[in-house]
C-alpha positions as CSV (number, residue, x, y, z in Angstrom):
1,X,284.0,232.1,142.7
2,X,284.3,228.5,143.8
3,X,282.3,227.7,147.0
4,X,283.3,224.3,148.5
5,X,284.4,222.5,151.6
6,X,287.9,222.6,150.3
7,X,288.2,226.4,150.2
8,X,285.5,227.9,152.4
9,X,287.1,230.4,154.7
10,X,286.1,230.0,158.4
11,X,286.3,233.0,160.8
12,X,289.1,233.4,163.2
13,X,288.9,235.5,166.3
14,X,291.7,237.8,167.4
15,X,292.2,239.3,170.9
16,X,295.0,240.8,173.0
17,X,296.6,238.6,175.7
18,X,299.7,238.5,177.9
19,X,302.6,236.6,176.5
20,X,302.5,234.1,179.4
21,X,299.0,233.1,178.3
22,X,300.3,231.9,174.9
23,X,302.0,228.9,176.6
24,X,304.8,228.8,174.1
25,X,307.3,226.0,174.7
26,X,311.1,226.1,174.7
27,X,312.2,225.0,171.2
28,X,309.0,226.2,169.4
29,X,309.5,227.6,165.9
30,X,309.4,231.4,165.9
31,X,309.1,233.7,162.8
32,X,310.9,237.0,162.9
33,X,309.9,239.6,160.3
34,X,312.3,242.5,159.6
35,X,311.4,245.6,157.6
36,X,314.6,246.5,155.7
37,X,315.0,249.6,153.5
38,X,313.9,247.9,150.3
39,X,312.2,244.7,151.3
40,X,310.7,242.5,154.1
41,X,312.7,239.6,155.4
42,X,311.4,236.7,157.4
43,X,313.6,234.4,159.5
44,X,312.8,231.1,161.3
45,X,314.4,230.8,164.7
46,X,313.7,228.8,167.9
47,X,312.5,230.0,171.3
48,X,315.1,229.7,174.0
49,X,313.3,231.2,177.0
50,X,311.4,234.2,178.4
51,X,312.1,236.4,181.4
52,X,308.7,238.0,182.3
53,X,308.8,241.7,181.8
54,X,312.4,241.7,180.7
55,X,313.2,239.8,177.5
56,X,312.4,237.0,175.1
57,X,315.4,234.8,174.1
58,X,315.6,233.3,170.6
59,X,318.3,231.8,168.4
60,X,320.1,234.1,166.0
61,X,318.8,233.6,162.4
62,X,320.9,231.6,160.0
63,X,321.0,231.8,156.2
64,X,322.9,229.2,154.1
65,X,324.5,227.8,157.3
66,X,325.8,231.2,158.5
67,X,324.5,233.3,161.4
68,X,323.2,236.7,160.3
69,X,324.6,239.9,161.7
70,X,321.7,241.4,163.7
71,X,321.6,245.0,164.8
72,X,320.7,246.0,168.4
73,X,317.7,248.3,168.4
74,X,316.3,246.7,165.1
75,X,312.5,246.5,165.1
76,X,310.9,243.2,164.4
77,X,307.5,241.5,164.4
78,X,307.6,238.1,166.2
79,X,305.1,235.5,165.2
80,X,304.6,232.0,166.7
81,X,302.1,229.2,166.4
82,X,301.0,226.9,169.2
83,X,298.1,224.5,169.3
84,X,295.3,226.2,167.3
85,X,296.4,229.8,167.8
86,X,298.8,232.1,166.1
87,X,300.5,234.9,168.1
88,X,302.2,238.1,167.1
89,X,303.7,241.2,168.7
90,X,306.1,244.0,167.7
91,X,309.5,243.9,169.4
92,X,313.1,245.0,169.0
93,X,316.5,243.5,169.6
94,X,317.8,244.5,173.0
95,X,321.1,242.6,172.9
96,X,323.0,240.3,170.6
97,X,325.0,237.5,172.4
98,X,327.7,235.4,170.7
99,X,328.9,233.1,173.5
100,X,328.5,230.3,174.2
101,X,326.5,230.4,171.0
102,X,324.7,233.2,169.1
103,X,321.3,234.2,170.4
104,X,319.1,237.4,170.8
105,X,317.4,239.2,173.7
106,X,314.1,240.7,172.3
107,X,312.0,243.3,174.1
108,X,309.2,241.7,176.2
109,X,305.8,242.8,174.9
110,X,303.1,244.5,176.9
111,X,300.5,242.4,175.1
112,X,300.3,239.9,172.3
113,X,297.8,239.6,169.5
114,X,296.2,236.1,169.6
115,X,294.4,234.6,166.6
116,X,292.5,231.4,167.1
117,X,292.8,229.4,163.9
118,X,289.5,227.7,163.1
119,X,289.2,224.3,161.5
120,X,289.7,224.6,157.8
121,X,291.4,228.0,158.0
122,X,293.2,228.8,154.8
123,X,296.6,230.3,154.1
124,X,297.2,232.4,151.0
125,X,300.0,230.7,149.0
126,X,301.4,230.7,145.5
127,X,302.6,227.2,144.8
128,X,303.0,225.7,141.3
129,X,301.8,222.1,141.1
130,X,301.9,219.3,138.6
131,X,298.7,217.3,137.9
132,X,299.7,213.7,137.3
133,X,296.5,211.8,136.8
134,X,292.7,212.0,136.7
135,X,290.8,209.0,138.0
136,X,293.9,206.9,137.4
137,X,294.5,208.0,133.8
138,X,297.9,209.6,133.5
139,X,298.0,213.2,132.4
140,X,300.5,216.1,132.2
141,X,299.1,219.4,133.3
142,X,300.0,222.2,135.6
143,X,298.2,224.4,138.0
144,X,298.8,226.8,140.9
145,X,297.6,226.5,144.5
146,X,296.5,229.9,145.6
147,X,295.2,229.1,149.1
148,X,295.5,226.0,151.2
149,X,294.3,224.4,154.4
150,X,295.4,221.0,155.9
151,X,292.3,219.5,154.3
152,X,292.3,221.0,150.8
153,X,293.1,223.9,148.5
154,X,292.0,226.2,145.7
155,X,293.8,225.5,142.5
156,X,293.8,227.6,139.3
157,X,294.6,226.1,135.9
158,X,294.6,226.9,132.2
159,X,292.0,224.1,131.6
160,X,289.8,222.1,133.9
161,X,291.6,218.9,134.6
162,X,288.5,217.0,135.5
163,X,284.9,217.2,136.8
164,X,283.4,217.4,140.2
165,X,283.8,214.1,142.1
166,X,286.8,212.9,140.0
167,X,290.2,212.1,141.7
168,X,293.3,214.0,140.8
169,X,296.9,213.3,141.7
170,X,299.0,216.4,142.3
171,X,302.7,217.0,143.2
172,X,304.3,220.2,144.4
173,X,307.4,221.4,146.3
174,X,307.5,223.4,149.5
175,X,310.3,224.9,151.5
176,X,310.5,224.3,155.2
177,X,313.3,226.0,157.2
178,X,315.5,226.0,154.1
179,X,314.8,222.3,153.2
180,X,312.8,221.4,150.1
181,X,310.1,218.7,150.4
182,X,308.2,217.1,147.6
183,X,304.5,216.3,148.3
184,X,302.5,213.8,146.3
185,X,298.8,214.0,147.2
186,X,295.6,212.3,146.1
187,X,292.7,214.8,145.9
188,X,289.0,214.9,145.0
189,X,287.5,217.7,142.9
190,X,284.8,219.4,145.0
191,X,284.0,222.3,142.6
192,X,285.0,223.7,139.3
193,X,284.3,227.2,137.9
194,X,285.4,229.4,135.1
195,X,286.3,232.9,136.3
196,X,286.0,235.4,133.4
197,X,288.1,238.4,134.1
198,X,290.3,236.6,136.6
199,X,293.8,235.2,135.8
200,X,293.8,235.2,132.0
201,X,296.4,232.5,131.9
202,X,294.7,230.3,134.4
203,X,290.9,231.1,134.4
204,X,289.6,227.8,135.9
205,X,289.3,227.6,139.7
206,X,289.2,224.1,141.1
207,X,288.3,223.4,144.7
208,X,290.1,220.2,145.8
209,X,290.0,218.1,149.0
210,X,293.1,216.1,150.1
211,X,292.3,212.4,150.7
212,X,294.2,209.5,152.2
213,X,297.2,211.7,153.0
214,X,300.2,209.5,153.9
215,X,302.2,210.1,157.1
216,X,305.3,211.1,155.0
217,X,303.2,213.8,153.3
218,X,301.0,214.9,156.3
219,X,303.9,216.2,158.4
220,X,305.4,218.6,155.7
221,X,301.8,219.6,154.6
222,X,300.8,220.5,158.1
223,X,304.1,222.4,158.7
224,X,303.8,224.3,155.5
225,X,300.2,225.4,156.1
226,X,300.9,226.4,159.7
227,X,304.0,228.3,158.7
228,X,302.0,230.2,156.1
229,X,299.3,231.0,158.6
230,X,301.9,232.1,161.1
231,X,303.4,234.5,158.6
232,X,300.0,235.9,157.8
233,X,298.9,236.3,161.4
234,X,298.2,239.9,162.7
235,X,301.1,242.1,163.7
236,X,301.3,245.5,165.1
């Protein structure tokens, strides 16, 4: 297993708190997870407000530009991210409202699970990436990012694209609220290992650190990592 600054997991501490302590703001991005009969669905919505002890108001989920039909009484897990903490609690739909615009009243929680995300916390992901160059020499290779922080990632590949200390250029696509973003990042290889018995198609593990991330890449990168951490935060 690769051990490096790019992919070392740092501990996070979880504790129960009251929802008011989360200090969520109107307009914050909220993730709703619904357990359907044959699958789990996740929806991104916005926080509209909170009435202490009564309900939490969020926008109605949309898919392909259309509002979803949500069922009153449906159980959900709500997750949110604010500052350096992720929050989660089980809830259910108390009321669906269609005027003057569609929104939902969700049951107010007795307590919320709060997870403090430490610096360098990694999210488990599965993102195909293209490797475009090594130390400035163009190359055509592919890999997969299997965990990621805002500062680096663990990549697996069929062959080692370079050695420790060399610079790699990678590109990959992420989806953010239904919008596709292409990220082009410069990285430094911090560690390389061959994992016999791992993924037979991609046995090499490469720890990479992101360097000189441009503003146009840093915003979608941060949003993608935080969204993944939010979805993987503890529920009920």
